[in-house]
C-alpha positions in Angstrom: 25.3 -22.6 -50.9 25.7 -19.2 -49.1 24.3 -16.8 -51.7 24.7 -13.8 -49.5 28.5 -14.4 -49.3 28.6 -14.9 -53.0 26.8 -11.5 -53.6 29.3 -9.8 -51.2 32.2 -11.2 -53.1 30.8 -10.0 -56.4 30.3 -6.6 -54.9 33.9 -6.5 -53.4 35.2 -7.4 -56.9 33.2 -4.5 -58.3 31.4 -6.9 -60.7 28.2 -4.8 -60.8 26.6 -6.4 -63.8 27.1 -9.9 -62.3 25.8 -8.7 -58.9 22.6 -7.2 -60.3 22.0 -10.3 -62.5 22.6 -12.7 -59.7 20.3 -10.8 -57.4 17.6 -11.0 -60.1 18.1 -14.7 -60.5 17.8 -15.3 -56.7 14.4 -13.7 -56.8 13.1 -16.4 -59.2 11.7 -19.7 -58.0 14.5 -22.3 -57.5 13.3 -24.5 -60.4 13.9 -21.5 -62.7 17.5 -20.9 -61.8 19.9 -21.6 -64.6 22.5 -24.2 -63.8 26.2 -24.7 -64.3 27.5 -23.3 -67.6 24.3 -21.5 -68.4 24.5 -19.6 -65.1 28.1 -18.6 -65.8 27.3 -17.5 -69.3 24.4 -15.5 -68.1 26.4 -13.7 -65.5 29.3 -13.1 -67.8 27.1 -11.5 -70.4 25.4 -9.3 -67.8 28.8 -8.1 -66.7 29.9 -7.4 -70.3 26.7 -5.4 -71.0 27.2 -3.5 -67.7 30.8 -2.5 -68.6 29.8 -1.5 -72.1 27.0 0.7 -70.7 29.4 2.3 -68.2 32.0 2.9 -70.9 29.4 4.5 -73.1 28.1 6.8 -70.4 31.6 7.8 -69.4 32.5 8.6 -73.1 29.3 10.7 -73.5 30.1 12.6 -70.3 33.7 13.3 -71.3 32.7 14.2 -74.9 31.1 17.5 -73.8 28.6 17.2 -76.7 26.5 20.3 -77.2 23.4 18.3 -78.0 22.3 14.8 -76.7 20.8 14.0 -80.1 21.0 10.6 -81.9 21.0 9.7 -85.6 17.4 8.4 -85.3 16.2 11.9 -84.3 17.5 13.6 -87.5 15.0 14.8 -90.0 16.0 13.4 -93.4 14.5 14.9 -96.5 15.5 16.1 -100.0 14.9 19.8 -99.1 17.6 19.6 -96.4 20.0 17.9 -98.8 20.6 15.2 -96.2 20.2 11.7 -97.6 19.4 9.1 -95.0 21.4 6.4 -96.7 24.5 8.5 -96.6 24.2 9.0 -92.8 23.3 5.4 -92.2 26.5 4.4 -93.9 28.4 6.3 -91.2 26.4 4.8 -88.3 28.8 1.9 -87.7 31.6 4.5 -87.3 33.9 2.6 -89.5 34.8 6.0 -91.0 36.8 6.5 -87.8 38.7 3.3 -88.3 39.5 4.6 -91.9 40.5 8.0 -90.5 37.9 9.8 -92.6 36.7 13.3 -91.8 33.2 14.8 -92.0 32.7 18.3 -93.2 29.3 20.0 -92.5 28.1 23.4 -93.7 24.8 25.2 -93.7 23.1 28.4 -92.7 22.1 29.3 -89.1 19.6 26.8 -87.8 20.1 24.3 -90.5 21.0 21.6 -88.0 24.8 21.4 -88.4 25.7 21.2 -84.7 22.9 18.7 -84.1 24.2 16.4 -86.9 27.8 16.8 -85.6 26.7 15.9 -82.1 24.5 13.0 -83.3 27.6 11.6 -85.0 29.6 12.1 -81.8 26.9 10.4 -79.7 27.0 7.4 -82.1 30.8 7.3 -81.8 30.5 7.1 -78.0 28.0 4.3 -78.2 30.3 2.4 -80.6 33.2 2.7 -78.2 35.2 5.7 -79.6 36.5 8.5 -77.5 35.0 11.7 -78.7 35.5 15.4 -77.9 33.3 18.4 -78.9 34.7 21.9 -79.0 33.4 25.0 -80.6 36.0 27.2 -82.2 35.8 29.9 -79.6 36.5 27.3 -76.9 39.2 25.8 -79.1 40.9 29.1 -79.5 40.6 29.8 -75.7 42.2 26.4 -74.9 45.1 27.2 -77.3 45.7 30.6 -75.7 45.7 29.3 -72.2 48.0 26.4 -73.1 50.4 28.7 -74.8 50.5 30.9 -71.7 51.0 28.2 -69.1 53.3 26.0 -71.2 50.9 23.1 -71.5 50.4 23.3 -75.3 52.3 20.0 -76.0 50.2 18.3 -73.3 47.0 19.6 -75.0 48.1 18.3 -78.3 48.8 14.9 -76.8 45.3 14.9 -75.1 43.6 15.7 -78.4 45.6 13.1 -80.3 44.2 10.4 -78.0 40.6 11.3 -79.0 39.3 9.1 -81.8 36.8 11.7 -83.0 37.3 15.4 -82.6 34.4 17.7 -83.3 35.1 21.3 -84.1 31.9 23.4 -84.4 31.2 27.0 -85.4 34.2 27.1 -87.7 34.3 30.6 -89.3 32.3 32.6 -86.8 35.2 34.7 -85.7 38.5 35.7 -87.4 41.2 33.1 -87.0 44.5 34.3 -85.6 47.9 32.9 -86.4 48.2 30.8 -83.2 44.9 29.1 -84.0 45.9 28.5 -87.6 49.2 26.9 -86.5 47.5 24.8 -83.8 44.8 23.6 -86.1 47.3 22.6 -88.7 49.4 20.7 -86.0 46.3 18.9 -84.8 45.2 17.9 -88.3 48.7 16.8 -89.0 48.7 14.6 -85.9 45.4 13.1 -86.9 46.1 12.6 -90.6 45.5 9.0 -91.6 45.1 8.1 -87.9 42.0 9.7 -86.4 38.9 11.6 -87.6 37.6 15.1 -87.4 34.1 16.5 -87.8 34.1 20.2 -88.8 30.9 22.3 -88.9 30.5 25.8 -90.2 28.0 28.4 -91.5 30.4 29.1 -94.3 30.2 27.0 -97.5 33.0 24.5 -97.7 34.4 26.3 -100.8 34.9 29.4 -98.6 36.9 27.8 -95.9 40.2 28.4 -97.6 39.4 32.1 -97.9 38.4 32.3 -94.2 41.7 30.8 -93.0 43.2 33.7 -94.9 46.9 32.8 -94.8 47.3 31.0 -98.2 50.2 28.6 -97.3 48.6 27.5 -94.0 45.1 27.4 -95.7 46.5 25.1 -98.4 47.9 22.7 -95.7 44.8 22.8 -93.5 42.4 22.2 -96.3 44.5 19.4 -97.8 44.4 17.5 -94.5 40.7 18.2 -94.0 39.5 17.3 -97.5 41.4 14.1 -97.9 38.9 11.2 -97.6 36.2 13.6 -96.4 32.4 13.1 -96.4 30.7 16.4 -97.2 27.3 17.6 -96.1 26.0 21.0 -97.3 22.7 21.4 -95.5 19.9 23.4 -97.1 16.4 24.6 -96.3 14.5 26.6 -93.7 16.0 27.2 -90.3 14.8 24.3 -88.0 14.7 26.8 -85.1 12.4 29.1 -87.0 10.3 26.2 -88.2 9.9 24.9 -84.6 8.9 28.3 -83.3 6.4 28.7 -86.2 4.8 25.3 -85.5 4.6 26.1 -81.8 2.9 29.5 -82.4 0.4 27.8 -84.8 -0.5 25.3 -82.2 -1.3 28.1 -79.7 
């Protein structure tokens, strides 16, 4: 058996998982090599895991997440108004399959963006295409797309994303183009895909922030349908971190 030729063939076929696994097996004593069906099963599983890992890393890269945090890193306690059980129910990302939205509010430093990104990270791990945009970046994309005639292309790109994260909602006044674009995107995603929206404004103030009553009604109707709500409380995590750091010194 020419193992070198087999390795070259696996590399030519770009079966990276199989290649690495087969190389590892060849390093073992001959009497420890798996045989027949066991060897094939072992190599197939190695290739599957390799492709899953590659897909996850690609989705994480394309997601542009602001933070690389995970659900395991979140601080759960009553003071933050963030029940661990409620988050763990979302960990399998079946909320995306059900086209449910997640709305997050809280003061500066409450951990809104981190929670949104942790949910986005989990979605990538579970095999869902994800995209993170803060509202300034979102508005900028809309403005450029309107100017160069690529707005429909932008809408089509966003529609292909399973989970869209819009952060910093409410930091700057919303113009009419942004209102109309947001409504169009939410309409495209309604009962099909999911949105995570994070804002310093309490959720009951979002309608007022959007300002134009008719569009605000339509936007909030699509956001609130089948939505999970998290209204974070407590001391700023940034201030708390700085305080703990200064105390140590």
